[in-house]
C-alpha positions in Angstrom: 28.7 16.4 6.7 32.0 15.8 8.5 34.2 12.8 7.6 34.4 10.3 10.4 38.2 10.0 10.0 39.7 13.3 9.1 36.7 15.5 10.1 36.7 17.3 6.8 33.5 19.1 6.0 32.1 17.7 2.7 28.9 17.6 0.7 26.7 14.7 1.6 26.5 13.3 -1.9 30.3 13.1 -2.3 31.1 11.8 1.2 31.2 8.2 0.1 33.8 8.9 -2.5 36.0 10.8 0.0 35.7 7.9 2.5 37.2 5.5 -0.1 40.4 7.4 -0.5 40.7 9.1 3.0 44.2 8.6 4.3 42.8 7.9 7.8 40.3 5.3 6.7 42.3 2.5 8.2 41.0 3.4 11.7 37.5 2.4 10.7 38.3 -0.8 8.8 36.1 -2.2 6.0 33.0 -0.3 5.3 29.8 -1.7 3.9 29.0 -0.5 0.4 26.4 2.2 -0.1 26.2 6.0 0.0 23.6 6.1 2.8 25.5 3.7 5.0 28.5 6.1 4.9 26.3 9.1 5.7 24.6 7.3 8.6 28.0 6.3 10.0 29.2 9.9 9.9 25.9 11.1 11.4 26.4 8.7 14.4 29.7 10.4 15.2 28.1 13.8 15.5 27.4 15.0 19.1 24.0 14.4 20.5 22.1 17.7 21.3 21.8 18.4 25.0 18.0 18.4 25.1 17.5 15.3 22.9 17.3 11.6 24.0 20.3 9.8 22.7 18.2 6.7 21.8 15.8 8.9 19.8 18.8 10.6 18.1 20.0 7.1 17.1 16.6 6.5 15.4 16.9 9.7 13.5 20.4 8.8 12.3 19.1 5.4 11.1 16.8 7.2 8.7 17.6 7.7 5.0 19.9 10.7 4.9 18.1 13.3 2.8 16.5 16.7 3.1 13.6 15.3 5.2 16.1 14.0 7.8 17.9 17.3 7.9 14.6 19.1 8.5 13.8 16.7 11.4 17.2 17.3 13.0 16.7 21.1 12.9 13.1 21.2 14.2 12.8 21.0 17.9 9.0 20.4 17.8 9.4 17.3 15.6 12.0 15.9 17.9 9.6 16.5 20.9 7.0 14.5 19.0 9.5 11.7 18.5 10.4 11.7 22.2 6.8 11.5 23.2 6.3 8.5 21.0 9.6 6.9 22.1 8.7 7.2 25.8 5.5 5.4 25.1 6.6 2.8 22.5 10.4 2.8 22.7 10.6 -0.4 24.8 9.2 -2.4 21.8 11.8 -2.7 19.0 9.2 -3.4 16.5 7.6 0.1 17.1 10.8 2.0 16.2 9.9 2.0 12.5 6.5 3.4 13.4 8.2 6.3 15.4 10.5 7.0 12.4 7.5 7.1 10.1 5.6 9.6 12.2 8.6 11.9 12.4 9.2 11.7 8.6 5.6 12.4 7.9 5.8 15.6 9.9 9.2 16.4 8.4 7.7 16.1 4.9 5.0 18.6 5.9 7.6 21.0 7.2 9.8 20.7 4.1 6.8 21.4 1.8 5.7 24.3 4.0 9.2 25.9 3.7 9.0 25.5 -0.1 5.7 27.4 -0.2 7.4 30.2 1.7 4.8 31.1 4.3 5.9 28.9 7.2 9.5 28.8 8.4 9.4 26.7 11.5 6.9 24.2 13.1 6.1 26.9 15.7 4.6 29.0 12.9 2.0 26.2 12.4 0.3 27.1 15.6 -0.2 30.8 14.9 -3.9 31.3 14.2 -3.3 33.5 11.2 -1.3 30.7 9.5 -4.1 28.1 9.7 -4.9 28.5 6.0 -1.3 28.0 5.1 -1.1 24.8 7.2 -4.1 23.4 5.3 -2.5 24.3 2.0 0.7 22.6 3.0 -1.1 19.4 4.0 -3.0 19.4 0.7 0.3 19.8 -1.2 2.0 16.9 0.6 -1.1 14.6 0.1 -1.3 15.9 -3.6 -4.9 17.1 -3.5 -6.7 17.8 -6.8 -8.9 20.9 -6.3 -10.9 20.3 -9.5 -11.8 16.6 -8.8 -11.7 16.9 -5.0 -9.4 13.8 -4.8 -6.3 13.1 -2.8 -3.6 11.0 -4.3 -2.8 9.8 -0.7 -5.8 10.4 1.4 -4.5 8.5 4.4 -1.5 10.8 4.6 -3.8 13.8 5.0 -5.5 12.1 7.9 -2.2 11.1 9.5 -0.8 14.7 9.2 -3.9 16.0 11.0 -3.3 13.6 13.9 0.3 14.6 14.1 -0.5 18.3 14.1 -2.9 17.7 17.0 -0.2 15.9 19.0 2.3 18.6 18.3 -0.2 21.3 19.4 -0.6 19.5 22.7 3.2 19.4 23.1 3.6 23.1 22.4 0.7 23.9 24.8 2.4 22.0 27.6 5.7 23.7 27.0 4.0 27.1 26.9 2.3 26.4 30.2 5.5 25.3 31.9 7.5 28.3 30.6 4.5 30.6 31.3 4.5 32.0 27.8 1.1 33.5 27.6 1.4 34.6 24.0 2.4 31.1 22.7 -0.3 29.6 25.0 -3.0 31.8 23.5 -1.9 31.1 20.0 -1.9 27.3 20.3 -5.2 27.2 22.1 -6.7 29.3 19.3 -5.2 27.0 16.8 -6.8 24.0 18.5 -10.2 25.7 18.4 -9.7 26.4 14.7 -8.7 22.8 14.2 -11.8 21.4 15.8 -14.0 23.8 13.9 -12.5 23.8 10.4 -10.2 20.8 9.9 -13.0 18.4 9.1 -14.5 20.5 6.3 -11.1 21.5 4.9 -9.2 18.2 4.9 -10.8 15.2 6.6 -14.1 15.1 4.7 -12.5 14.7 1.3 -9.9 12.2 2.6 -12.5 9.9 4.2 -14.7 10.1 1.1 -11.8 9.1 -1.1 -11.0 6.1 1.1 -14.5 4.9 1.1 -15.1 5.3 -2.6 -11.9 3.4 -3.3 -13.5 0.4 -1.7 -16.7 0.5 -3.8 -17.0 -2.3 -6.4 -13.7 -3.8 -5.2 -13.6 -7.6 -5.6 -13.7 -9.5 -2.4 -10.9 -12.0 -2.7 -11.0 -15.0 -0.4 -8.6 -18.0 -0.4 -9.7 -21.1 -2.3 -9.8 -24.3 -0.3 -7.8 -26.1 -2.9 -4.9 -23.6 -2.6 -5.0 -23.9 1.2 -4.7 -27.7 1.0 -1.9 -27.4 -1.5 0.0 -25.0 0.8 -0.4 -27.4 3.8 0.9 -30.3 1.6 3.9 -28.3 0.5 4.8 -27.4 4.1 4.5 -31.1 5.2 6.9 -32.1 2.4 9.5 -29.4 3.1 9.5 -29.6 6.9 11.4 -32.9 7.4 14.0 -31.7 4.8 14.6 -28.4 6.5 14.8 -30.0 10.0 17.4 -32.5 8.7 19.6 -29.8 7.2 19.5 -27.7 10.4 20.3 -30.6 12.7 23.1 -32.0 10.5 24.8 -28.7 9.6 23.6 -25.7 11.5 24.0 -22.5 9.6 22.2 -19.2 8.9 20.5 -20.3 5.8 19.1 -23.6 7.2 18.0 -21.8 10.3 16.2 -19.1 8.3 14.6 -21.7 6.0 13.1 -23.7 8.8 12.1 -20.5 10.7 10.2 -19.1 7.7 8.5 -22.4 7.1 7.4 -22.8 10.7 6.3 -19.2 10.9 4.1 -19.6 7.8 2.7 -22.9 9.0 1.6 -21.4 12.4 0.0 -18.4 10.7 -1.8 -20.7 8.2 -3.0 -23.2 10.8 -4.1 -20.7 13.5 -5.3 -18.0 11.0 -3.4 -15.6 13.2 -2.2 -12.1 12.4 1.2 -12.4 10.8 2.7 -9.6 13.0 1.5 -11.4 16.2 3.2 -14.7 15.4 6.4 -13.0 14.0 6.9 -11.1 17.2 6.4 -14.1 19.4 9.0 -13.8 22.2 11.3 -16.7 22.9 10.1 -16.8 26.5 6.5 -17.4 25.5 7.6 -20.8 24.0 10.1 -21.8 26.6 7.8 -21.2 29.6 4.6 -22.6 28.0 2.2 -24.5 30.1 2.9 -28.3 29.7 0.5 -29.5 32.4 -2.3 -32.0 31.6 -6.0 -31.3 31.7 -7.6 -31.2 35.2 -9.6 -34.4 35.9 -12.7 -32.5 36.8 -12.6 -30.5 33.6 -12.0 -33.7 31.6 -15.3 -35.2 32.7 -17.2 -32.8 30.5 -15.3 -33.7 27.4 -16.0 -36.4 24.8 -13.4 -39.0 23.9 -12.5 -37.2 20.7 -12.1 -33.9 22.6 -9.8 -35.6 25.1 -7.6 -36.9 22.3 -7.4 -33.5 20.8 -6.3 -32.0 24.1 -3.5 -34.5 24.4 -2.5 -34.1 20.7 -2.2 -30.3 20.6 -0.3 -27.8 22.7 -1.2 -24.2 23.5 0.8 -21.1 24.1 -0.4 -17.5 24.7 1.0 -14.4 23.1 0.1 -10.7 22.9 -2.4 -9.7 20.3 -4.0 -6.5 19.1 -4.9 -3.9 21.8 -2.9 -5.8 24.4 -5.2 -8.8 24.2 -4.1 -12.3 25.2 -4.5 -14.6 22.2 -3.8 -18.3 22.0 -1.6 -20.3 19.5 -2.4 -24.0 19.0 0.6 -26.1 18.0 0.8 -29.5 16.4 3.5 -32.0 17.3 5.3 -31.2 14.0 5.3 -27.5 14.8 6.7 -28.2 18.3 9.5 -30.3 16.9 10.5 -27.5 14.4 10.4 -24.8 17.1 12.5 -26.9 19.5 15.1 -27.4 16.8 15.2 -23.6 16.2 15.7 -22.9 19.9 18.4 -25.5 20.3 20.5 -24.1 17.4 20.1 -20.4 17.8 23.6 -19.7 19.0 25.3 -21.9 16.4 23.4 -20.1 13.6 24.5 -16.6 14.7 21.3 -15.3 16.5 22.6 -12.9 19.2 21.5 -13.2 22.8 20.0 -9.7 22.7 17.4 -10.9 20.1 14.4 -12.0 22.2 12.2 -13.1 19.3 11.7 -16.8 18.6 11.7 -16.2 14.8 14.8 -14.0 14.9 17.0 -12.9 12.1 20.6 -14.1 12.4 23.1 -11.3 13.3 20.3 -8.9 14.0 18.0 -7.8 16.7 14.8 -7.9 14.6 12.4 -10.7 13.6 11.4 -12.3 10.4 8.4 -11.0 8.6 5.3 -13.2 8.6 3.9 -11.6 5.4 7.1 -12.5 3.5 6.9 -16.1 4.8 3.3 -16.5 3.7 4.0 -14.9 0.3 7.0 -17.1 -0.4 5.1 -20.3 0.6 2.1 -19.3 -1.6 4.4 -18.8 -4.6 6.4 -22.0 -4.0 3.5 -24.3 -3.4 2.0 -23.7 -6.8 -1.3 -22.1 -5.7 -3.6 -21.0 -8.5 -4.3 -17.7 -6.7 -1.3 -16.9 -4.5 -2.5 -13.3 -4.1 -5.5 -14.6 -2.1 -3.2 -16.3 0.5 -2.4 -13.7 3.1 -2.9 -13.6 6.8 -5.8 -11.1 6.6 -7.7 -13.0 3.9 -7.1 -16.3 5.7 -8.6 -14.9 8.8 -11.7 -13.7 6.9 -11.8 -17.1 5.2 -12.3 -19.0 8.5 -14.7 -16.4 9.9 -16.8 -16.5 6.7 -16.8 -20.2 6.4 -17.9 -20.5 10.0 -21.3 -19.0 8.8 -21.8 -22.3 7.0 -21.8 -24.2 10.3 -24.6 -22.0 11.8 -22.8 -21.7 15.1 -24.6 -20.7 18.3 -23.9 -17.4 20.0 -21.6 -18.9 22.6 -19.7 -20.8 19.9 -19.3 -17.7 17.8 -18.0 -15.9 20.9 -15.4 -18.6 21.4 -14.3 -18.4 17.7 -14.0 -14.6 17.9 -12.1 -14.8 21.1 -9.6 -17.2 19.6 -9.1 -15.0 16.5 -8.6 -12.0 18.9 -11.7 -10.2 17.7 -14.2 -8.1 19.5 -17.5 -9.9 18.9 -19.1 -6.7 17.4 -16.1 -6.3 15.0 -16.3 -10.0 14.2 -20.0 -9.8 13.2 -19.6 -6.6 11.3 -16.5 -7.4 9.1 -15.9 -11.1 9.3 -19.0 -12.5 7.6 -20.2 -13.5 4.2 -19.1 -11.1 1.5 -21.5 -8.2 1.3 -22.2 -8.8 -2.4 -22.9 -12.5 -1.9 -25.1 -11.7 1.1 -27.2 -9.2 -0.9 -27.5 -11.5 -4.0 -28.3 -14.7 -2.1 -30.3 -13.5 0.9 -31.8 -10.0 0.6 -32.9 -10.7 -3.0 -35.4 -13.2 -1.6 -37.2 -10.4 0.3 -37.2 -8.1 -2.8 -38.7 -10.8 -5.0 -41.3 -11.7 -2.4 -42.3 -8.0 -2.1 -42.5 -7.7 -5.9 -44.9 -10.6 -6.1 -46.9 -9.7 -3.0 -46.0 -13.0 -1.3 -44.5 -11.7 2.0 -47.5 -12.9 4.0 -46.8 -16.5 2.9 -43.4 -16.5 4.6 -44.6 -15.1 7.9 -42.5 -16.4 10.8 -39.6 -17.7 8.7 -36.0 -16.5 8.5 -34.0 -15.8 5.3 -32.6 -19.3 5.1 -36.1 -20.9 5.2 -37.5 -18.7 2.4 -37.6 -20.6 -0.9 -38.5 -18.6 -4.0 -37.8 -19.1 -7.7 -36.8 -15.8 -9.4 -37.7 -17.3 -12.8 -41.3 -18.1 -11.8 -43.9 -15.8 -13.4 -46.1 -13.7 -11.2 -49.7 -15.0 -10.8 -52.2 -12.5 -12.2 -55.2 -12.1 -14.5 -54.1 -12.6 -18.1 -57.3 -11.1 -19.5 -56.7 -7.6 -18.1 -53.7 -5.4 -18.7 -52.2 -3.1 -16.1 -53.6 0.0 -17.9 -57.1 -1.5 -18.0 -57.1 -2.3 -14.2 -55.9 1.3 -13.5 -58.9 2.7 -15.4 -61.5 0.6 -13.6 -63.7 2.0 -10.9 -63.5 0.6 -7.3 -66.8 -1.3 -7.8 -65.5 -2.9 -10.9 -62.3 -3.9 -9.2 -64.3 -5.6 -6.4 -66.3 -7.5 -9.0 -63.2 -8.5 -10.8 -61.6 -9.8 -7.6 -64.8 -11.7 -6.8 -64.7 -13.4 -10.2 -61.1 -14.4 -9.7 -61.9 -16.0 -6.3 -64.9 -17.8 -8.0 -62.6 -19.1 -10.8 -60.1 -20.3 -8.1 -62.8 -22.2 -6.2 -64.1 -23.7 -9.4 -60.6 -24.9 -10.3 -60.1 -26.5 -7.0 -63.4 -28.3 -7.2 -62.6 -29.6 -10.7 -59.2 -30.9 -9.6 -60.7 -32.8 -6.7 -63.7 -34.3 -8.6 -61.9 -37.7 -8.9 -61.8 -38.1 -5.2 -65.6 -37.5 -4.9 -65.1 -34.7 -2.4 -67.0 -31.4 -2.5 -65.0 -28.2 -2.1 -66.9 -25.2 -0.8 -65.8 -21.7 -1.4 -65.2 -19.9 1.9 -67.6 -17.2 2.7 -66.2 -13.8 3.5 -66.3 -12.8 7.2 -67.8 -9.5 6.3 -70.9 -11.0 4.6 -74.2 -9.6 6.1 -76.1 -12.0 8.4 -79.8 -12.9 7.6 -82.3 -11.2 9.9 -84.7 -13.5 11.8 -88.2 -13.8 10.3 -90.1 -13.6 13.7 -89.2 -10.0 14.3 -91.2 -8.4 17.2 -92.9 -5.0 17.0 -91.3 -2.1 18.6 -93.7 -2.0 21.5 -92.9 -5.5 22.9 -91.7 -6.3 26.4 -88.1 -5.4 27.1 -87.2 -8.9 28.4 -88.7 -10.5 25.3 -86.6 -8.2 23.2 -83.4 -9.2 24.9 -84.3 -12.9 24.5 -84.9 -12.4 20.8 -81.6 -10.6 20.4 -79.8 -13.4 22.2 -81.4 -15.9 19.8 -80.3 -13.9 16.8 
């Protein structure tokens, strides 16, 4: 790489040492420590290629400077993939890291393919004869064990397959625009091979590995005691953090209150940490402060009216562009107002449009870090169970205890930002608990032949004791019954019914009531004594039949 000062061409690993003693270093001023920072600074000074977006080139230079980054810079197809993603997601600063990840994944594949020696450029990927080499390179990157049929990183194999498909579409479009029939034929043949062979060569094993990794995994849900302890800790720290920020605004006091408020909102609303962390400043400043419409208020109870006046509500963007609400308590509002008022004094730049911003940066605080820190500081017994995902599953699972109606379940799913089908499939009682507590009732009833006794009942209404012994004839063993003829089995069943009736009569003898054993419906009826001969009148015969 070239030195930013004297433009000397040096090895990348020794560049930082040269920068410390370069005689022209005074033009740059003080440099932040670190080898990678120096390499990134020198990379920024290199000219941007003519056919590459300068904003995308900046993302590439922000990467860790290694062989993968060099491969990305040299491969036009990978840069085209980055441009496609940047044109779609580049407006969102939080997606820049995702774009870098996709480019580095493909860069790792290209670097490994070069080491194998069969593939030299990304265009070689889409030659039909090289399909087997592409599969081999993907397995090498994801570290596939041929003997065990296991990937060390199965998700990476799936992601590389998606990236290859996107790159194939890019190459196909460029071939059509340049009217390159040979390249167009190759890439279309590759796509046909991909659709026909990729599943059996790569995806099947990767998906199987991912599913098997979830088997017998413990389902960890937050404990109510830990959640209460976390809320109590937040209440104790809030006033102290607010006082420090208002009395002496600085970066540390602002960050402390921002992390505390961020964690409190995630905990109270059971919201995804990324959604709250990326809350724009505008969503809070232009929130709806109007009161409830009088016509709507008529349908509310007194308690519900008080709750509407006590809490405030704002709307932010959720998953899949959904609008999701955030409910704020008065304490949250006071903390957020203090953060907004002291942004400038604490070094938050005007270009940072996030409410929970980082001082002297254009990014936002991480909600997962805030929750993790609060869980550790509050003294929870199981801090690993206190995460935004597990908290969301906790409220959805505990809602099963309330036996909500369908419309109430829809409202809860809508608040959590779920599709109701996803909510019912994933956010429910843990599968192991459900099978042990509910389904086992059906299995025990089937084992004892008692299913008919619970006709018309749901699983919650079935009450059965697993320790109760099955009713049966203690005088006959299973082998003896198996050897009996059908007639003997009928006689045995009749004797059992007779003993049952006798037992019932004996138990009711004190009440002077007589218990009659019910007669089977299939018992033959007694023929009338005054039977007519065959030659009798027809009408008389019909009358006799009617009497019978």
